N, C-alpha and C positions, 0 to 999 in steps of 0.2 A: 976387045973383048970391054973394054972400057965404054964404046960406045950400046951396048947390047944391056950395059946397063945402066945406062942414063936413061936411052928407048924404055928401059919397065920403072925407073923413079919418076918416068913421066908417065908414064902410063894410070901408074897408081897414084901420083898429082890427084890429075885428070877428075878420077874419079874418087878420090875423097872430096871434089870443087863441089864433083854434080853431085853426091847426097849430102855436103853441105845444105848444096842450091833447092835439094828436094825437100829437105828437113825443115827448112825454111818453108816453104811458100807452104807444108800441110802448116806449122802453127800460124802463116795468116793467116785472116778468114777471108774467103773469098764472095765476093758479090752475092751468091745462088745460100750461101749459109747465113748474110745480113737481110736477105729476103724472106727466108722461110721464117728468122726472127721477128719481123716485122709483123708478118701478117700474122704470126701465133698473140704478138701481145694487141691486134684490133681483135681478135677472135676472144682475147682476154676481157676488152671491155665493154665491147656490144656483146660478152654475157656477165661481167656487170648493168650496165644500163639494161640489161633485160631483168636481172632479179631488182632493180629499184625501180624497172618498170608496175613487178606483178606485186613489187611492198607499195607502193604509190595504189595502186586497184583494188590490193586487199583491203585498205583507208576507209575506201568508199563504199565496201562493201558491210551493208546492213547485217547489225548483228542479228537480225529473225534466218537472214541467209548461211550466216557463218554457221550454224544451230542444225542447220538442215545441211550442210553441205558433213559436221562433223559423224550427222546423225547415217548417213548415207554415201560414202565418197565415191565409190562405182554406181552401183545399183541398186536400188534400197529393196526392190522383188529378194534378190539374191541372198544382198545381208542380212534381213533379215524376214524372218516370214513370214510375221506379224504385221507388214506392212504396212495389209488394210484396213487390220481393223486399226493401228493408228491416226488412218487418214482420216478414216469415218469419224463424224463429231460423232460425241456417246451425248444417246439420248434414257436419260435414268429410265424412262417408260422401257426402254426396249432392251431387254437382255444382251443377246447380240445383234449388235447393230447392223455390224457389214452383211451379216448372213442377209439379216432384210434388204438389205441392200443389194444385193448378189439377185437374189429374191423380187423382188422391187422389178431390175432391170432387164431377168427374163421374162414377166408379164409384157414390160412393151417389147423388147424383140419377138414376143407371140402374141405380139397383135393382131390383127386383122386390122386391112386400110381396110379406109370408109369406102361405102358404097355411093356412088354415082348419085341418088336422093340425102345420102348426107351430108355429101359434102357439099352438093347445090345449096342448103341447109348454111350449111356452116357459113360457108360464103353470103347468104343474104344475112343471118347476125351479124357476123362486122359489118356489112355493112352499115347497119340496126345504128351501132354506138357509136361516139362522139369520137371520130375520127384524124376530124378539125383539131381536139384540143392537143395543142403540145404540152410539154412538162414547164415551159415557162408560165401555161396559163394556170396550170394546177399550181403549181405553187402560186404563181398571185392570191387567187381563191382560195387559200389556206390560209395565207399572210390575210388576206381583207376579216376571211370568219372570227381571224385572231384581235383583228384592228375593233371590227364593228358587231361581232356576236353573228350567230346562223340565223336570224331570224331578220335581218337588215343588209334585203339584199339589195339596196335602189343602190344604196353604196358601195357592196361590195357589188355590182359589174360593176361600178366607177373604178374600181382598180384592176378587173381582171381587160387588160385593152385592146380594143378587137371584137370585142363582143357585146351586143344586143343584155336588154335587161331578159330578154324570154328566153336565148339561148342561156343566157347564167341561171336562169327559172330552173329551167328545164333539165342544165347537168343538178343543179343541186339539190333536186326531189332525188334522180338516182341517186345520186354521192349518197346522202346520207337515210337512204333503203339497201343503199349495196355497198357500204364503207369495211362492213366486219373482211369484207373477200379483201382488199388491204391489205399488203406487209406488212407495210410501215405501222398498223392502222391505230398503237398505242400509240406513237410517237407523235402520232397528230395531234392523235385525239386529245389528248395531255399539251399540247399547243393551241389547243386553240380554247380551252376548257381555264387557262390561266390567263386567257385574253381577257374571254368570257367573265374570269372572276373580280379581274380591272375593272370592266366597264362595270360591271357592279357594283364594286368599293364605292367606285366615281358616281352614279347614282346615291348611293346611301352617303353620303358626307355629302349632295348637292343638297338633298331633304334637308340634313343639318344647317346646315348654315341655313335656307327655305325657316322651315322654323326657328331660329334662333330668331331671326333679322326680323321678324313679323310679329315677332313679342314688343314690340318698340314701334314707333313715332319716329324719331330721328334716331335711328341707327346712331349714325356720328358721332351725335354726343349721348344721343342715354346708354347707351349696348354698355353690358358690366360684364364682365366671365368670371365666373367661380373656378377664380388656381389655387386654391386647400392648397396645400404644400409643395406648391411647381410652378411659382410662380418664377420665377429668379430670379436676375439682377443686372440684368440690361435691358433690356426691354421696359419700357413703360405703362401701366394701360390707355393711354392717349397715343401711343404707336401703335400697342396690338388692336384697338376701335379700329384703328383707318386700314391696318394691316389685313383686317379679319373682312370687314366692311365694303374695300375694294375688291377683295378678292373676289365676294359676292355678288359687287357690281360687272363685273372683267368679264367673270361667267368661271369657273373653277375649272374644269374642262377642257379649255383653250390650250393648241398651243403657245408655247414660249409665254407662258400667261406671271410667268414667277418673275420675268425682264421686264413687262410688262411694269410690273407692279411699279420697281427695283426708276424705271422710269418716273410713276406715278409720284413714288416718295421723296423724286429729289426734287417735280415740281412746287411737290405742296406745299403753299406762304410757313405753314404755320411748322416745318422744317428744316424755317428757311436758315437756321443756325446750329442745327442738333445734326452735329459734323460724325456721331453717334446710326445710323442712322441709317443719314445719308448716304454715309459707306459701307455697306453689306450688301454683299451679292445677291444673285441671284440663288443661287442652292440656300446659303441662310435666311434669306423671306419664305424661301421651302419648309427645309427644316423646321425655324419656328409658325409657320404656319400651320404643319403639319401636330406641332406641339401642343396652339391650342383647339385645332379642333377636333384633338380625343378631349378636352377636359370638354368641347361645347356635346360631342354625343357623348361624355358620362354626364351632365347634366338634361341637357333632353331626358335621358334615362330615368336621373330620379324622379323627374319629372313625375316622367311619362307611368312611375314607378302609383306615386303618390296621388297623379290622379282614378287610376284603374284603385288603391287604396280603399279613394270615397269615393266607391262607385259602388264598389261594397259595401258599406256603409252604410250609403244609401237603400240600395236593396235589401237589406236588411232592414233597415228603421220601417219602412213599407208596406210590410205587409204587417207591427207590431201599430203603427197612424190607426193602417183601414182596420183593424182590430180593436180598438178602441174607441172609432169612432161608430159603428154596429154598436161595443156597449154602451155608447152613451144613447146612442141614439134609439135605444130598443129600452134604458132607462126611462127616457125623457117618453116613451108612450103610453110604460106601463105605469107612468103617474098622469101622465093629464086617461086614461082609463079608471085610475085611483078613483079620480074627481069624479069623472063623467058619474061613476057609482051613487061619489057622497048623492049628488046632485040631482 
């Protein structure tokens, strides 16, 4: 009896120990659970990195693209039934541009193909164009027209590399005949006209300097400038005289003329101790010469007006003097006739 009781107690104790071990094993994390958590953590990090990458990519997207994405996140035509009307550029002369575009597209789709004769004529016309002129040649031609003017073909031909003067002349004739067919002709013409205006300005300045210098036998010593109220306090009349005379001597339209003028001032013996003018830059000399040129142009205009006024006075005086001479001649002839009658 005692043995049976001891066996039952041992069995119960063994069962309790087994249950305790099972509970302990359930509480301890196994190797499979740690792997799952590591995979979940890696997936979380990958998701975060992907989100960061997407955010970085979004920073590089331009504002214009973002606006388009906001307007049509999926399908533009599905989200916005008036998509085609919005995408077609608006023309105030056309009430419904989208409809006009569709009609034009229908005409293009329903157009008949070219006949063999028309295809042959098309190929013939294509061979007659300036196929050997590239975009680079065209840009050089436009810049040369801006620099020298449309009529200076010789200098334009020198600027276009690889083209003879005859080729440039032929191309120029066709260009000015059909330039209105170009897409951006307004921009091109504005560029060329700005250059031609600068050329005309240089020509007028050269004429003004020539007229001013021609009034003096020794301009480096005799030239006078009518300052009016804009003489300034920094430059002396001797310095201004030297600048104008040297500018005329070297040539106003030369490249780097003001840098050369600066070197001439430094080498001039009369300015050996004139540190003010010797320390001026080429840009400062250019500004001073522009001021002096405007004064000379104003002076030339006043002289021309005085000369025109004098010519008008002479023109009005000439008929009066002729009339007086005729009257005096008539009187003298009448007196002679009276003397003859008396005799």
